[in-house]
C-alpha positions as CSV (number, residue, x, y, z in Angstrom):
1,M,85.8,217.1,45.5
2,M,83.6,215.0,43.3
3,S,85.5,212.7,40.9
4,R,82.6,212.5,38.5
5,R,83.4,212.8,34.9
6,F,81.3,213.0,31.8
7,G,81.4,210.2,29.3
8,P,83.3,210.1,26.0
9,S,80.2,210.6,24.0
10,W,79.7,214.0,25.7
11,T,83.3,214.9,25.0
12,T,83.0,213.9,21.4
13,R,79.9,216.1,20.9
14,L,81.5,219.1,22.5
15,I,84.6,218.9,20.4
16,A,82.5,218.5,17.3
17,V,80.5,221.6,18.2
18,L,83.6,223.6,18.8
19,A,85.2,222.3,15.6
20,L,82.2,223.5,13.6
21,A,82.5,226.9,15.2
22,I,86.1,227.1,14.4
23,I,85.5,226.3,10.7
24,A,82.7,229.1,10.4
25,T,104.2,229.5,25.1
26,P,105.6,229.9,28.6
27,S,103.3,230.3,31.7
28,V,102.3,233.7,32.9
29,S,104.0,234.6,36.3
30,Q,102.1,236.1,39.2
31,A,104.2,239.3,38.8
32,Q,102.9,239.6,35.2
33,V,99.3,239.1,36.5
34,K,99.7,241.9,39.0
35,Q,101.2,244.2,36.4
36,Q,98.3,243.5,34.1
37,G,95.9,244.4,36.8
38,K,97.6,247.8,37.4
39,A,97.4,248.5,33.6
40,A,93.7,247.9,33.6
41,A,93.2,250.6,36.2
42,G,95.0,253.1,33.9
43,G,95.0,253.1,30.1
44,N,92.5,250.3,29.8
45,A,89.8,252.0,31.9
46,A,87.8,253.2,29.0
47,A,88.0,249.9,27.2
48,I,86.9,248.0,30.3
49,A,84.0,250.4,30.7
50,A,82.9,249.7,27.1
51,V,83.1,246.0,27.7
52,K,80.9,246.2,30.8
53,A,78.4,248.4,29.0
54,A,78.1,245.7,26.3
55,L,77.8,242.8,28.8
56,D,75.6,244.4,31.4
57,K,72.5,242.7,29.9
58,Y,74.0,239.3,30.8
59,K,73.5,239.9,34.5
60,D,70.4,238.0,33.6
61,P,71.7,234.6,32.6
62,I,68.6,233.9,30.6
63,A,69.5,236.8,28.3
64,A,72.9,235.1,27.8
65,V,71.2,231.8,26.8
66,R,69.0,233.6,24.3
67,D,72.1,235.1,22.7
68,G,73.7,231.7,22.3
69,Y,75.6,231.1,25.5
70,F,75.2,227.6,27.0
71,S,75.8,226.8,30.6
72,T,78.5,224.2,31.3
73,V,76.6,223.7,34.7
74,G,79.7,222.8,36.8
75,C,81.4,225.3,39.1
76,I,85.1,225.2,38.6
77,D,87.3,225.7,41.7
78,F,91.0,225.6,42.4
79,P,91.0,225.8,46.2
80,S,94.7,225.1,46.5
81,G,95.9,226.8,43.4
82,G,99.2,225.4,42.1
83,S,102.5,226.2,40.5
84,E,103.8,222.8,39.6
85,H,106.3,222.6,36.7
86,G,104.5,222.0,33.5
87,S,101.2,223.4,34.7
88,M,99.5,226.8,34.7
89,E,100.4,229.0,37.7
90,Y,97.1,229.6,39.5
91,K,96.5,231.3,42.9
92,P,93.9,229.7,45.1
93,G,90.4,230.7,43.9
94,A,87.5,229.7,41.7
95,M,86.4,230.5,38.2
96,G,82.7,229.7,38.8
97,V,80.2,228.5,36.2
98,H,81.1,229.0,32.5
99,F,78.6,230.0,29.8
100,L,80.2,229.2,26.4
101,N,79.1,230.6,23.1
102,P,80.7,228.3,20.4
103,A,79.6,230.7,17.6
104,L,82.0,233.3,18.8
105,I,85.1,231.1,18.6
106,G,87.5,232.2,15.9
107,P,90.9,233.7,15.2
108,K,89.7,237.3,15.7
109,L,88.7,238.6,19.1
110,D,86.1,241.2,19.9
111,S,86.3,242.9,23.3
112,T,82.6,243.2,23.5
113,K,81.9,239.5,22.5
114,P,83.7,237.2,24.8
115,Q,83.4,233.5,24.1
116,V,82.7,232.7,27.8
117,L,80.7,234.5,30.5
118,L,81.5,233.7,34.2
119,Y,78.9,233.3,36.9
120,E,79.1,232.7,40.6
121,P,76.3,230.6,42.2
122,V,74.9,232.7,45.1
123,G,71.9,231.1,46.8
124,D,69.4,230.3,44.0
125,K,70.9,232.8,41.6
126,L,73.8,233.0,39.1
127,V,75.7,236.3,39.5
128,L,77.8,237.6,36.6
129,T,81.4,238.1,37.7
130,G,83.4,238.4,34.5
131,A,84.2,237.1,31.1
132,E,86.8,234.9,29.4
133,W,88.2,235.2,25.9
134,F,88.9,231.7,24.6
135,V,90.8,230.6,21.5
136,P,91.7,226.9,20.7
137,T,95.3,226.3,19.6
138,A,93.7,224.8,16.4
139,V,92.7,228.3,15.5
140,S,95.8,230.1,16.6
141,K,99.3,228.8,17.2
142,T,100.4,232.1,18.9
143,P,98.6,233.8,21.8
144,P,96.0,236.3,20.6
145,S,95.6,239.6,22.5
146,I,92.6,241.4,23.8
147,L,92.3,244.6,26.0
148,G,96.0,245.0,25.7
149,H,96.9,241.6,27.1
150,E,98.0,238.3,25.6
151,L,95.8,235.3,26.3
152,M,97.5,232.8,28.7
153,G,98.6,229.3,27.8
154,P,98.5,227.2,25.8
155,M,96.9,224.7,28.2
156,E,94.6,221.7,28.4
157,G,90.9,222.1,28.7
158,H,89.4,222.4,32.1
159,A,88.1,218.8,32.5
160,P,85.4,217.7,33.1
161,I,83.7,220.8,31.9
162,I,85.9,221.1,28.8
163,P,87.7,218.0,27.4
164,A,91.3,218.0,28.4
165,E,92.3,217.4,24.8
166,L,90.8,220.8,23.8
167,H,94.1,222.8,24.0
168,H,93.6,226.5,24.1
169,W,94.6,230.0,25.1
170,D,92.4,232.0,27.5
171,L,92.2,235.2,29.4
172,H,89.8,235.8,32.4
173,V,88.7,239.4,33.2
174,W,86.9,239.9,36.4
175,L,84.7,242.8,35.4
176,Y,81.9,242.6,38.0
177,K,83.6,241.2,41.1
178,D,86.8,242.5,42.7
179,N,89.5,239.9,42.6
180,P,92.3,239.9,45.3
181,N,94.4,238.0,42.8
182,G,94.2,240.7,40.2
183,M,91.6,241.6,37.5
184,F,93.3,239.4,34.9
185,S,94.2,236.5,37.2
186,P,92.7,233.1,36.0
187,T,91.2,232.5,39.5
188,N,89.3,234.7,41.8
189,S,89.7,234.1,45.5
190,A,86.5,236.0,46.3
191,V,84.4,233.6,44.1
192,K,83.0,230.6,45.9
193,C,81.6,227.4,44.6
194,P,78.9,225.6,46.7
195,K,79.4,222.1,48.0
196,G,77.7,219.6,45.8
197,V,78.0,217.2,42.8
198,Y,78.3,220.1,40.3
199,T,81.4,221.7,41.9
200,F,84.7,220.4,40.5
201,A,87.8,221.2,42.5
202,D,91.0,220.3,40.7
203,A,94.6,221.2,40.0
204,P,95.6,223.7,37.4
205,P,95.6,222.4,33.8
206,K,98.8,221.2,32.2
207,M,100.5,223.4,29.7
208,V,100.9,222.1,26.2
209,K,102.7,222.9,22.9
210,P,100.7,225.2,20.6
């Protein structure tokens, strides 16, 4: 793991951008994650299909950039997972590279417009694996819902990609890559981050008060 961290000026800029976008609870158990995955295979099948139809164009990451998504560059990995008291319960796995669209951050969620796209570095390409719905606690003090599921959290930001002080709710949905941990699990054990300075392996974020 690289211990590299971005400086405070970067952190300040990101928080400012997210704040401008904003202006325009107990942890989830693994049993709940499995239950959510089973639900997706049933009643949510049509909704999931509609989301994929809307996001298929983002298999080309350049199309995502043109639509306002900005790459956070780093590949986020939780190789050991974790279930320590006071932290999110994650199974071993990675999240990959996040593409964040600050303009989509707000109190109302749209199933076809996730705030984050998830990519896996594969060779010299970025492969779309899923999406994440992301809501800062400054926007909502209670967990919003999307696709029939409540967002998880609240938790700290995934440092160093997102400042730890950016407390939020989120929900990962692995639309394009099967996840042994479950479709709605935060981490995907089938996603791999390459070794290098832009891979960040860490412990799960701490939970916070909304």
